[in-house]
OpenMM code with the backbone's topology and positions (N, CA, C; nanometers):
from openmm import Vec3, app, unit

residues = "MET GLY GLY ASN GLN PRO ASP PHE TYR VAL GLY ALA ALA PRO GLU ALA ASP TYR TRP LEU ILE ARG THR GLU GLU GLY SER THR GLU THR SER ILE GLU GLU TYR ASN TRP VAL ALA GLY ALA GLU PHE ALA ASP SER VAL GLY VAL ASP VAL ILE ASN SER SER LEU GLY TYR SER ILE PHE ASP TYR SER TYR MET ASN TYR ASN TYR GLU ASP MET ASP GLY GLN VAL ALA ILE VAL THR ARG GLY ALA ASP ILE ALA ALA SER LYS GLY ILE LEU VAL VAL THR SER ALA GLY ASN GLN GLY ASN LYS ALA TRP GLN HIS ILE THR ALA PRO ALA ASP ALA ASP SER VAL LEU THR VAL GLY ALA VAL ASP SER LEU ALA ALA TYR ALA THR PHE SER SER ARG ASP PRO VAL ARG THR ASP ALA LEU SER PRO MET SER".split()
positions = [
    Vec3(1.4729, -0.1510, -0.5423),
    Vec3(1.5108, -0.2981, -0.5418),
    Vec3(1.5743, -0.3833, -0.6648),
    Vec3(1.5436, -0.3346, -0.7899),
    Vec3(1.6143, -0.3723, -0.8801),
    Vec3(1.7548, -0.3402, -0.9077),
    Vec3(1.7971, -0.2269, -0.8532),
    Vec3(1.8957, -0.1093, -0.8905),
    Vec3(2.0344, -0.2275, -0.8699),
    Vec3(2.0962, -0.1929, -0.9679),
    Vec3(2.2599, -0.2986, -0.9626),
    Vec3(2.3361, -0.1908, -1.0434),
    Vec3(2.3865, -0.0655, -0.9285),
    Vec3(2.4993, -0.0106, -0.9893),
    Vec3(2.6518, -0.0304, -0.8715),
    Vec3(2.7497, -0.1256, -0.9448),
    Vec3(2.8422, -0.2143, -0.8717),
    Vec3(2.9310, -0.0917, -0.8340),
    Vec3(2.9610, -0.0727, -0.7091),
    Vec3(3.0553, -0.0009, -0.6246),
    Vec3(2.9785, 0.1168, -0.5675),
    Vec3(2.8230, 0.1151, -0.5798),
    Vec3(2.7464, 0.2143, -0.5358),
    Vec3(2.6319, 0.1912, -0.4923),
    Vec3(2.5625, 0.1041, -0.5309),
    Vec3(2.3687, 0.0581, -0.4719),
    Vec3(2.3718, -0.0936, -0.5499),
    Vec3(2.3652, -0.1893, -0.4985),
    Vec3(2.2623, -0.3265, -0.5282),
    Vec3(2.1404, -0.3004, -0.4830),
    Vec3(2.0554, -0.2783, -0.5346),
    Vec3(1.9039, -0.3238, -0.4625),
    Vec3(1.8554, -0.4578, -0.4262),
    Vec3(1.7891, -0.4824, -0.3304),
    Vec3(1.7866, -0.5967, -0.2687),
    Vec3(1.7281, -0.7221, -0.3507),
    Vec3(1.6730, -0.7173, -0.4713),
    Vec3(1.6514, -0.8104, -0.5657),
    Vec3(1.7030, -0.7611, -0.7104),
    Vec3(1.8329, -0.7476, -0.7633),
    Vec3(1.8460, -0.6696, -0.8888),
    Vec3(1.7998, -0.7861, -0.9982),
    Vec3(1.8238, -0.9138, -0.9315),
    Vec3(1.8086, -1.0489, -1.0404),
    Vec3(1.6568, -1.0713, -1.0795),
    Vec3(1.5502, -1.0380, -1.0184),
    Vec3(1.4245, -1.0582, -1.0217),
    Vec3(1.3731, -0.9677, -1.1791),
    Vec3(1.2464, -1.1026, -1.2208),
    Vec3(1.2063, -0.9918, -1.3079),
    Vec3(1.0858, -0.8557, -1.2409),
    Vec3(1.0572, -0.7992, -1.3123),
    Vec3(0.9779, -0.6973, -1.2391),
    Vec3(0.8606, -0.6792, -1.3565),
    Vec3(0.6974, -0.6347, -1.3302),
    Vec3(0.6156, -0.6191, -1.4158),
    Vec3(0.5933, -0.4249, -1.3353),
    Vec3(0.6079, -0.3520, -1.4225),
    Vec3(0.5340, -0.2142, -1.3629),
    Vec3(0.4123, -0.1859, -1.4080),
    Vec3(0.3468, -0.1505, -1.3146),
    Vec3(0.1991, -0.1413, -1.3922),
    Vec3(0.1004, -0.0387, -1.3288),
    Vec3(0.1320, 0.0654, -1.4030),
    Vec3(0.0584, 0.2108, -1.3085),
    Vec3(-0.1245, 0.1869, -1.3733),
    Vec3(-0.1409, 0.2457, -1.2086),
    Vec3(-0.2866, 0.2603, -1.1848),
    Vec3(-0.3525, 0.3910, -1.1685),
    Vec3(-0.2523, 0.4833, -1.1314),
    Vec3(-0.2996, 0.5970, -1.1195),
    Vec3(-0.3875, 0.6760, -1.2483),
    Vec3(-0.4311, 0.7688, -1.2320),
    Vec3(-0.5168, 0.8740, -1.2731),
    Vec3(-0.4177, 1.0286, -1.2442),
    Vec3(-0.3540, 1.0694, -1.3181),
    Vec3(-0.2457, 1.1948, -1.2681),
    Vec3(-0.3091, 1.3099, -1.2425),
    Vec3(-0.3904, 1.3116, -1.3167),
    Vec3(-0.4657, 1.4696, -1.2824),
    Vec3(-0.5545, 1.4947, -1.1684),
    Vec3(-0.6068, 1.3651, -1.1511),
    Vec3(-0.7312, 1.3749, -1.0557),
    Vec3(-0.7252, 1.2698, -0.9720),
    Vec3(-0.7933, 1.2602, -0.7884),
    Vec3(-0.7741, 1.1760, -0.6993),
    Vec3(-0.9318, 1.1185, -0.6855),
    Vec3(-0.9601, 1.0206, -0.7850),
    Vec3(-1.1153, 0.9354, -0.7981),
    Vec3(-1.0716, 0.8027, -0.6704),
    Vec3(-1.2168, 0.7773, -0.7348),
    Vec3(-1.2569, 0.6043, -0.6924),
    Vec3(-1.2147, 0.5465, -0.7772),
    Vec3(-1.1800, 0.6132, -0.8965),
    Vec3(-1.1840, 0.4855, -1.0460),
    Vec3(-1.0810, 0.4228, -1.0169),
    Vec3(-0.9698, 0.4832, -0.9375),
    Vec3(-0.8127, 0.4152, -0.9282),
    Vec3(-0.8290, 0.3009, -0.8417),
    Vec3(-0.8885, 0.3131, -0.7613),
    Vec3(-0.9401, 0.1357, -0.7010),
    Vec3(-0.9276, 0.0418, -0.7689),
    Vec3(-1.0655, 0.1186, -0.8681),
    Vec3(-1.0755, -0.0042, -0.9855),
    Vec3(-0.9671, -0.0371, -1.0738),
    Vec3(-0.8924, 0.0479, -1.0962),
    Vec3(-0.7418, 0.0442, -1.1831),
    Vec3(-0.6865, -0.0187, -1.1086),
    Vec3(-0.6339, -0.0429, -0.9786),
    Vec3(-0.5575, -0.1005, -0.9364),
    Vec3(-0.5674, -0.2297, -0.9085),
    Vec3(-0.7015, -0.2687, -0.8646),
    Vec3(-0.7616, -0.4300, -0.8707),
    Vec3(-0.7155, -0.5207, -1.0100),
    Vec3(-0.7760, -0.4251, -1.1361),
    Vec3(-0.7429, -0.4547, -1.2819),
    Vec3(-0.5992, -0.4885, -1.2587),
    Vec3(-0.5107, -0.3978, -1.2311),
    Vec3(-0.3649, -0.4399, -1.2243),
    Vec3(-0.3400, -0.5442, -1.1430),
    Vec3(-0.4019, -0.5529, -1.0583),
    Vec3(-0.3565, -0.6832, -0.8925),
    Vec3(-0.3717, -0.8104, -1.0413),
    Vec3(-0.5057, -0.8340, -1.0660),
    Vec3(-0.5764, -0.8975, -1.1765),
    Vec3(-0.4637, -0.9966, -1.2834),
    Vec3(-0.4081, -0.8484, -1.3597),
    Vec3(-0.2871, -0.8462, -1.4747),
    Vec3(-0.1752, -0.9228, -1.3708),
    Vec3(-0.1165, -0.8500, -1.2604),
    Vec3(-0.0377, -0.9284, -1.1988),
    Vec3(-0.0464, -1.0581, -1.2176),
    Vec3(-0.1256, -1.0932, -1.1061),
    Vec3(-0.1851, -1.2714, -1.1043),
    Vec3(-0.2074, -1.3375, -1.2618),
    Vec3(-0.2272, -1.2880, -1.3833),
    Vec3(-0.2528, -1.3418, -1.4638),
    Vec3(-0.1273, -1.3673, -1.5619),
    Vec3(0.0088, -1.2630, -1.5078),
    Vec3(0.0996, -1.3070, -1.5302),
    Vec3(0.2381, -1.4115, -1.4640),
    Vec3(0.1756, -1.3948, -1.3435),
    Vec3(0.2308, -1.5062, -1.1918),
    Vec3(0.2897, -1.4540, -1.1627),
    Vec3(0.2808, -1.2795, -1.1013),
    Vec3(0.3807, -1.2327, -1.0054),
    Vec3(0.3240, -1.3035, -0.8472),
    Vec3(0.4470, -1.3150, -0.7737),
    Vec3(0.4390, -1.3754, -0.6497),
    Vec3(0.4073, -1.2406, -0.5485),
    Vec3(0.5005, -1.1235, -0.5897),
    Vec3(0.4616, -0.9863, -0.4936),
    Vec3(0.3713, -0.8443, -0.5799),
    Vec3(0.3131, -0.8389, -0.5364),
    Vec3(0.2618, -0.6710, -0.5251),
    Vec3(0.3483, -0.5928, -0.4280),
    Vec3(0.3969, -0.4899, -0.4988),
    Vec3(0.4472, -0.3679, -0.3986),
    Vec3(0.3869, -0.2465, -0.4025),
    Vec3(0.3323, -0.1987, -0.3512),
    Vec3(0.2370, -0.0833, -0.3710),
    Vec3(0.2582, 0.0029, -0.2875),
    Vec3(0.2972, 0.1688, -0.2963),
    Vec3(0.2537, 0.2781, -0.2565),
    Vec3(0.1283, 0.3402, -0.2588),
    Vec3(0.0683, 0.2756, -0.2893),
    Vec3(-0.0662, 0.3501, -0.3360),
    Vec3(-0.1694, 0.3711, -0.1897),
    Vec3(-0.2222, 0.4457, -0.1765),
    Vec3(-0.3571, 0.4668, -0.0183),
    Vec3(-0.4579, 0.5543, -0.0830),
    Vec3(-0.5448, 0.5260, -0.0528),
    Vec3(-0.6541, 0.5695, -0.0853),
    Vec3(-0.7748, 0.6106, 0.0558),
    Vec3(-0.8227, 0.7302, 0.0752),
    Vec3(-0.9425, 0.7952, 0.1950),
    Vec3(-0.9728, 0.8853, 0.1691),
    Vec3(-0.9311, 0.9988, 0.1004),
    Vec3(-0.9687, 1.0659, 0.0292),
    Vec3(-0.9441, 1.1304, -0.0839),
    Vec3(-1.0840, 1.1808, -0.1899),
    Vec3(-1.0745, 1.1950, -0.2969),
    Vec3(-1.1344, 1.3559, -0.3059),
    Vec3(-1.0740, 1.3596, -0.4483),
    Vec3(-1.1448, 1.4978, -0.5134),
    Vec3(-1.2649, 1.5337, -0.5375),
    Vec3(-1.3704, 1.4040, -0.5052),
    Vec3(-1.5072, 1.4596, -0.4354),
    Vec3(-1.5650, 1.3917, -0.3374),
    Vec3(-1.5791, 1.4788, -0.2507),
    Vec3(-1.6215, 1.4374, -0.0997),
    Vec3(-1.6806, 1.3119, -0.0721),
    Vec3(-1.7877, 1.2738, -0.2300),
    Vec3(-1.9005, 1.1814, -0.1926),
    Vec3(-1.8364, 1.0396, -0.1982),
    Vec3(-1.6865, 1.0511, -0.2573),
    Vec3(-1.6247, 0.9407, -0.2920),
    Vec3(-1.5297, 0.8811, -0.1315),
    Vec3(-1.5181, 0.9663, -0.0506),
    Vec3(-1.4223, 0.9941, 0.0397),
    Vec3(-1.4620, 0.8585, 0.1135),
    Vec3(-1.3335, 0.8244, 0.2011),
    Vec3(-1.3799, 0.7089, 0.3159),
    Vec3(-1.3991, 0.7637, 0.4519),
    Vec3(-1.4855, 0.6990, 0.5239),
    Vec3(-1.4486, 0.7862, 0.6854),
    Vec3(-1.3543, 0.6590, 0.7320),
    Vec3(-1.3127, 0.7329, 0.8707),
    Vec3(-1.2078, 0.6256, 0.9165),
    Vec3(-1.2829, 0.4989, 0.9947),
    Vec3(-1.4090, 0.5117, 0.9576),
    Vec3(-1.4695, 0.3691, 0.9912),
    Vec3(-1.4793, 0.2745, 0.9422),
    Vec3(-1.4702, 0.3201, 0.7801),
    Vec3(-1.4551, 0.2289, 0.6674),
    Vec3(-1.3424, 0.1812, 0.6706),
    Vec3(-1.2232, 0.1460, 0.7077),
    Vec3(-1.0946, 0.1439, 0.7080),
    Vec3(-1.1048, -0.0112, 0.8396),
    Vec3(-1.1987, -0.0982, 0.7851),
    Vec3(-1.2371, -0.2104, 0.8562),
    Vec3(-1.1618, -0.3441, 0.7657),
    Vec3(-1.1380, -0.3419, 0.6582),
    Vec3(-1.0502, -0.4139, 0.5643),
    Vec3(-1.1741, -0.5135, 0.4803),
    Vec3(-1.2975, -0.4260, 0.4871),
    Vec3(-1.4478, -0.4920, 0.4444),
    Vec3(-1.5363, -0.3572, 0.3520),
    Vec3(-1.4824, -0.2517, 0.3548),
    Vec3(-1.5735, -0.1571, 0.2414),
    Vec3(-1.4509, -0.1282, 0.1263),
    Vec3(-1.3536, -0.0698, 0.1593),
    Vec3(-1.3036, -0.0193, 0.0264),
    Vec3(-1.2839, -0.0896, -0.0616),
    Vec3(-1.2930, -0.1077, -0.2098),
    Vec3(-1.2749, -0.2107, -0.3631),
    Vec3(-1.0873, -0.1996, -0.3620),
    Vec3(-1.0385, -0.1714, -0.3028),
    Vec3(-0.8946, -0.1721, -0.3483),
    Vec3(-0.8411, -0.2574, -0.1976),
    Vec3(-0.8856, -0.2880, -0.1084),
    Vec3(-0.8418, -0.3235, -0.0159),
    Vec3(-0.9268, -0.4499, -0.0093),
    Vec3(-1.0450, -0.4958, -0.0781),
    Vec3(-1.1226, -0.6258, -0.1103),
    Vec3(-0.9985, -0.6847, -0.2063),
    Vec3(-0.9902, -0.5829, -0.3006),
    Vec3(-0.9120, -0.6826, -0.4452),
    Vec3(-0.8144, -0.7154, -0.3684),
    Vec3(-0.6877, -0.6248, -0.2632),
    Vec3(-0.6090, -0.6473, -0.2576),
    Vec3(-0.5867, -0.8069, -0.1391),
    Vec3(-0.6956, -0.8252, -0.1039),
    Vec3(-0.7227, -0.9626, -0.0237),
    Vec3(-0.7341, -1.0730, -0.0846),
    Vec3(-0.8446, -1.0300, -0.2289),
    Vec3(-0.8416, -1.1400, -0.3001),
    Vec3(-0.7265, -1.1381, -0.3783),
    Vec3(-0.5851, -1.0604, -0.4028),
    Vec3(-0.4876, -1.1139, -0.4540),
    Vec3(-0.4192, -1.1942, -0.3828),
    Vec3(-0.3982, -1.1815, -0.2474),
    Vec3(-0.3219, -1.2490, -0.1271),
    Vec3(-0.4050, -1.4260, -0.1182),
    Vec3(-0.5870, -1.3948, -0.1328),
    Vec3(-0.5782, -1.5358, -0.1499),
    Vec3(-0.5628, -1.6051, -0.2674),
    Vec3(-0.4916, -1.5539, -0.3429),
    Vec3(-0.4476, -1.6176, -0.4495),
    Vec3(-0.2847, -1.7235, -0.4549),
    Vec3(-0.2393, -1.6499, -0.3825),
    Vec3(-0.0478, -1.6712, -0.3137),
    Vec3(-0.0195, -1.5448, -0.3530),
    Vec3(-0.0341, -1.4066, -0.3638),
    Vec3(0.0472, -1.3684, -0.3734),
    Vec3(0.0608, -1.2443, -0.2746),
    Vec3(0.1864, -1.2116, -0.2194),
    Vec3(0.2436, -1.0930, -0.1361),
    Vec3(0.1892, -1.0053, -0.1398),
    Vec3(0.1191, -0.9590, -0.0872),
    Vec3(0.0611, -0.7528, -0.1800),
    Vec3(0.1422, -0.7272, -0.0081),
    Vec3(0.2617, -0.6233, -0.0517),
    Vec3(0.2989, -0.5055, 0.0379),
    Vec3(0.2479, -0.3636, 0.0288),
    Vec3(0.2058, -0.3000, 0.0857),
    Vec3(0.1557, -0.1842, 0.0986),
    Vec3(0.2091, -0.0627, 0.2244),
    Vec3(0.1775, 0.1125, 0.1784),
    Vec3(0.2165, 0.0981, 0.2723),
    Vec3(0.1220, 0.1642, 0.3216),
    Vec3(0.1790, 0.2069, 0.4568),
    Vec3(-0.0071, 0.2149, 0.5600),
    Vec3(0.0073, 0.3700, 0.5138),
    Vec3(0.0669, 0.5002, 0.4682),
    Vec3(0.0018, 0.5941, 0.3771),
    Vec3(0.1172, 0.6812, 0.4677),
    Vec3(0.1346, 0.8239, 0.3775),
    Vec3(0.1840, 0.9164, 0.4319),
    Vec3(0.1041, 1.0226, 0.4710),
    Vec3(0.0120, 0.9763, 0.5650),
    Vec3(-0.0976, 1.1199, 0.5925),
    Vec3(-0.0523, 1.1142, 0.7810),
    Vec3(0.0228, 1.0783, 0.8502),
    Vec3(0.0307, 1.0799, 0.9597),
    Vec3(0.0854, 1.2512, 1.0360),
    Vec3(0.0897, 1.3279, 0.9568),
    Vec3(0.1123, 1.4894, 1.0181),
    Vec3(0.0324, 1.5416, 0.9351),
    Vec3(-0.0789, 1.4887, 0.8496),
    Vec3(-0.1916, 1.5518, 0.8115),
    Vec3(-0.3567, 1.5276, 0.9029),
    Vec3(-0.4404, 1.6162, 0.8037),
    Vec3(-0.5467, 1.5293, 0.8900),
    Vec3(-0.6105, 1.4359, 0.9039),
    Vec3(-0.5934, 1.3552, 0.8115),
    Vec3(-0.6098, 1.2547, 0.8279),
    Vec3(-0.5774, 1.1029, 0.9438),
    Vec3(-0.4765, 1.1320, 0.9163),
    Vec3(-0.3454, 1.0525, 1.0046),
    Vec3(-0.3465, 0.9184, 1.0209),
    Vec3(-0.4579, 0.8355, 0.9725),
    Vec3(-0.4570, 0.7297, 0.9774),
    Vec3(-0.4243, 0.6704, 0.8745),
    Vec3(-0.3841, 0.4845, 0.8530),
    Vec3(-0.3715, 0.4174, 0.7320),
    Vec3(-0.4645, 0.4298, 0.6611),
    Vec3(-0.4405, 0.4038, 0.5277),
    Vec3(-0.5383, 0.3879, 0.3827),
    Vec3(-0.5795, 0.2909, 0.2833),
    Vec3(-0.6929, 0.2942, 0.2938),
    Vec3(-0.6639, 0.1409, 0.2432),
    Vec3(-0.6222, 0.1288, 0.0593),
    Vec3(-0.4844, 0.0318, 0.0680),
    Vec3(-0.5450, -0.1165, 0.1596),
    Vec3(-0.4968, -0.1430, 0.2301),
    Vec3(-0.4534, -0.0937, 0.2856),
    Vec3(-0.3582, -0.0921, 0.4269),
    Vec3(-0.4419, -0.1555, 0.5806),
    Vec3(-0.5663, -0.1738, 0.5200),
    Vec3(-0.6764, -0.2010, 0.5920),
    Vec3(-0.6978, -0.3464, 0.6088),
    Vec3(-0.6155, -0.4109, 0.4896),
    Vec3(-0.6906, -0.5389, 0.4096),
    Vec3(-0.6222, -0.6599, 0.5105),
    Vec3(-0.7013, -0.7613, 0.5832),
    Vec3(-0.6322, -0.8201, 0.7283),
    Vec3(-0.5381, -0.9528, 0.6080),
    Vec3(-0.5251, -0.9465, 0.5105),
    Vec3(-0.3817, -1.0491, 0.4585),
    Vec3(-0.3049, -0.9708, 0.3418),
    Vec3(-0.2621, -0.8309, 0.3887),
    Vec3(-0.1470, -0.7825, 0.3483),
    Vec3(-0.0545, -0.7409, 0.4262),
    Vec3(0.0552, -0.7145, 0.3886),
    Vec3(0.1867, -0.6885, 0.4797),
    Vec3(0.1650, -0.4760, 0.4613),
    Vec3(0.1598, -0.5103, 0.5593),
    Vec3(0.1629, -0.2865, 0.5841),
    Vec3(0.2777, -0.2202, 0.6348),
    Vec3(0.3126, -0.1683, 0.5575),
    Vec3(0.4987, -0.1221, 0.5693),
    Vec3(0.4355, 0.0434, 0.6703),
    Vec3(0.4672, 0.0776, 0.7851),
    Vec3(0.4797, 0.2808, 0.8390),
    Vec3(0.6282, 0.2368, 0.8216),
    Vec3(0.6212, 0.3886, 0.9168),
    Vec3(0.7887, 0.4252, 0.8680),
    Vec3(0.8122, 0.4832, 0.9888),
    Vec3(0.9437, 0.5000, 1.0374),
    Vec3(1.0093, 0.4884, 1.1503),
    Vec3(1.1258, 0.5583, 1.1324),
    Vec3(1.1735, 0.6249, 1.2472),
    Vec3(1.3089, 0.7100, 1.2261),
    Vec3(1.4024, 0.6286, 1.3311),
    Vec3(1.5358, 0.6952, 1.2853),
    Vec3(1.6468, 0.6206, 1.3530),
    Vec3(1.6492, 0.5754, 1.5120),
    Vec3(1.5410, 0.6234, 1.5818),
    Vec3(1.5216, 0.6138, 1.6959),
    Vec3(1.4387, 0.4997, 1.7454),
    Vec3(1.3151, 0.4663, 1.6245),
    Vec3(1.2633, 0.3427, 1.5858),
    Vec3(1.1163, 0.4124, 1.6618),
    Vec3(1.0569, 0.5518, 1.6445),
    Vec3(0.9794, 0.5942, 1.6547),
    Vec3(0.8759, 0.6566, 1.4966),
    Vec3(0.7987, 0.6327, 1.5402),
    Vec3(0.6956, 0.6513, 1.4095),
    Vec3(0.7516, 0.8051, 1.3369),
    Vec3(0.7711, 0.7906, 1.2393),
    Vec3(0.8124, 0.9174, 1.1564),
    Vec3(0.7031, 0.9867, 1.1613),
    Vec3(0.6867, 1.1226, 1.2040),
    Vec3(0.6054, 1.1947, 1.1782),
    Vec3(0.5090, 1.1685, 1.0424),
    Vec3(0.5123, 1.1563, 0.9141),
    Vec3(0.4830, 1.1077, 0.8176),
    Vec3(0.3635, 0.9932, 0.7592),
    Vec3(0.4248, 0.9280, 0.8591),
    Vec3(0.3926, 0.7846, 0.8591),
    Vec3(0.2679, 0.7463, 0.8985),
    Vec3(0.1052, 0.7000, 0.8473),
    Vec3(-0.0138, 0.7025, 0.8817),
    Vec3(0.0256, 0.5780, 1.0003),
    Vec3(-0.0831, 0.5883, 1.0540),
    Vec3(-0.1265, 0.4970, 1.1647),
    Vec3(-0.1996, 0.4642, 1.2078),
    Vec3(-0.2651, 0.3738, 1.2940),
    Vec3(-0.3498, 0.2811, 1.3137),
    Vec3(-0.3385, 0.2576, 1.4422),
    Vec3(-0.4166, 0.2678, 1.5088),
    Vec3(-0.4315, 0.2359, 1.6734),
    Vec3(-0.4266, 0.0804, 1.6719),
    Vec3(-0.4711, -0.0102, 1.6215),
    Vec3(-0.5307, -0.1260, 1.6281),
    Vec3(-0.4068, -0.1825, 1.5902),
    Vec3(-0.2980, -0.1574, 1.5107),
    Vec3(-0.1678, -0.1846, 1.4752),
    Vec3(-0.0376, -0.1484, 1.5440),
    Vec3(-0.0737, -0.0623, 1.5806),
    Vec3(0.0349, 0.0058, 1.6592),
    Vec3(0.1504, -0.1180, 1.7460),
    Vec3(0.0686, -0.2265, 1.7937),
    Vec3(0.1690, -0.3430, 1.8510),
    Vec3(0.2431, -0.3756, 1.7794),
    Vec3(0.2338, -0.3503, 1.6564),
    Vec3(0.2799, -0.4582, 1.5461),
    Vec3(0.4292, -0.3643, 1.4738),
    Vec3(0.4563, -0.2513, 1.5535),
    Vec3(0.5491, -0.1602, 1.5016),
    Vec3(0.6414, -0.2278, 1.5922),
    Vec3(0.8000, -0.2575, 1.5724),
    Vec3(0.9232, -0.3024, 1.6407),
    Vec3(1.0233, -0.2459, 1.5556),
    Vec3(1.1397, -0.1972, 1.6219),
    Vec3(1.2479, -0.1938, 1.5688),
    Vec3(1.2715, -0.2413, 1.4804),
    Vec3(1.3888, -0.2645, 1.3812),
    Vec3(1.4545, -0.3430, 1.3232),
    Vec3(1.6282, -0.3862, 1.3921),
    Vec3(1.6513, -0.4952, 1.4465),
    Vec3(1.7789, -0.4879, 1.4749),
    Vec3(1.8483, -0.5487, 1.3561),
] * unit.nanometer
topology = app.Topology()
chain = topology.addChain("A")
for resn in residues:
    res = topology.addResidue(resn, chain)
    for name in ("N", "CA", "C"):
        topology.addAtom(name, app.Element.getBySymbol(name[0]), res)
């Protein structure tokens, strides 16, 4: 997005200001990362960001008792989902990936993609069909449309 290599590549917003906020714990996958994400969003709000662009998603953790069920992807349960909706209520455009679970056992969107106030983005191939890796949510498939 911010790249600018003349005659080679120019990102969509090379003159924008960016805050890079790391919320992941590199060696584990636990629900603390959701709280880290919310803390990162709070920091982003405090410095006046307009957009949060996050490719993180949560559903399955290292400890099964932390896992979400598909029924939990209702926009009300996951901590990160609730935090994303709060960020959106503050006027921040929250953009998040649908997830990369499409060709895995989970297959569905991951939190915070289930939030009702965020822009959730899935992937399509060159024929405008779901990319095999892109997470899916039967409720949101009507939002899929090829770019013109």
